[in-house]
C-alpha positions, 0 to 999 in steps of 0.5 A: 373469493372471486367476484364471478362466483358471487355475481352468478350466485346472487343472480340465481338466488334473485330468481328463486334458485339454489346454490350448490358448492362442492366440499373439496378444498381443491377443484376435482372434475369428478366431484364436479360432475358427480354434483351436476348429476346428483343435484341436477345442476342447470348452470355453473361458473368456472375459470376458463380452461383451468377448469374446463380442460379437467372436466373435458378430460374426465368426460373423455376418459369415462363418457358413459359415467355421468348424466350431465343433460341438466347442465345448460349454461356454463359461465367463465371469466378470468382465464382464456377458454379455448374454442377447441375445449368448448367444441369438445364439451359440446360433444358430451352435451349438445344443449350447452350454452357457454358464456365467456365473459371479459371483465374484472372487479373494477370493470364488470361486463366489458364483453362476452362470447357465447358458444352453442352448437349452432354458433360460436366464435374463436378463442379470446374473441368477444362482442363488446357491451353497449358501454365498452370501447377500445381506446389508444393511450391518447384516448382515440378509438381503435379503428376496426379492421386494423392491427392497432392495439388499444385498451378495453374501456367501460363506462357506467357504474365504476368503482371510486378507486383503489384503496389508498392507491391514488396513482393506480386509481388515476391510471385506471379510472380515466375521463374520456369525452366527458365520461369516466371509464374504467381501463384495467389494462386488457389490450385488444385489436378490433375486427371489421365487424366490431368484435375484439380479439383479446391479447392480454394484460399489458402488465404481463406483456413481454418486449422481445427484440422490440416486439410486444408479446402477450403471454396468454396468446402463447400459453393458449398455443402451447396448451394445444400441444398434445403433450402439454397439460398446462403452460405459463409464459414469462419474460426474463432479461436477455442481453440480445433480445432485451427480454426472452420468452420462457415457457414453463410447461406441465406435461400430460402423464407419460409424456416427455419434453421435446423442446424443439418440437414445442417451439416448432408447434408455436411457430406453426400457429404464431409468428416465429418471434413469439416462440419461446427461447427456452422451454422448462418442464415443471411438475405443476403450473400451480394455479390458485383455486381461482384458476389464476397464475402467480407470474412472479413465482413462475418467473422466479422458477424460470430464472432458477430462483 
């Protein structure tokens, strides 16, 4: 159901490895850790903090329960994987190599971020692959060290197009300097060293008061709050702002919502205009089995639908 798992399964089988799948129909950190210990698993595929945080919480709650020293490599793609979570996992297994991959089914291998005990970058910070660049809408390369936004583009073996969707195919697969590039819509800035800071998908971008805000950036900040287990951010029509930032938060067990405290927390880490105008408590964010969010359903919830 998800390319990341398939690709990693194939690569392990090609070198004579074996694949372990869990019996549960929904993700259980305890079942995962039991499997790592029982089968001596060396590598695993996850979906960012949606999987890594429950694993970390289980390890923190019972640090002596599992022996996970066999686990060397964790590969993630699809959802942001925060630096704080990676650093905390290293406390339980200092030998871990954590590879955060930026890509999609139509743009495989755009960029990576590798974290070990000796080195590691920040959240959503990636090193571009050899066939990847960040381009503006008119096809220029984004200049390193500027705040200019561009879309991550990759050339090489790209799909023919989207099935029966010529318009979307033309928007995604674009000719630049004589080469065909896949540009799924991931926006980023380029640092002076050439690495990129991923902002998020343009399709989810919120335009509030003339400022562009990417939900993933605010969501990541919200999840750093000690009372918030998971979060989603959506934009809703607003007479004053055009779109207002709305945060839906799933609280940690026993916590109570302090809306002003949540807004102040965001303002401490991000520009004030990125703080949510409204904070809504929700029983569960309702991530799919692949860790993804259903933004359409969450927007309906935020609007009272």
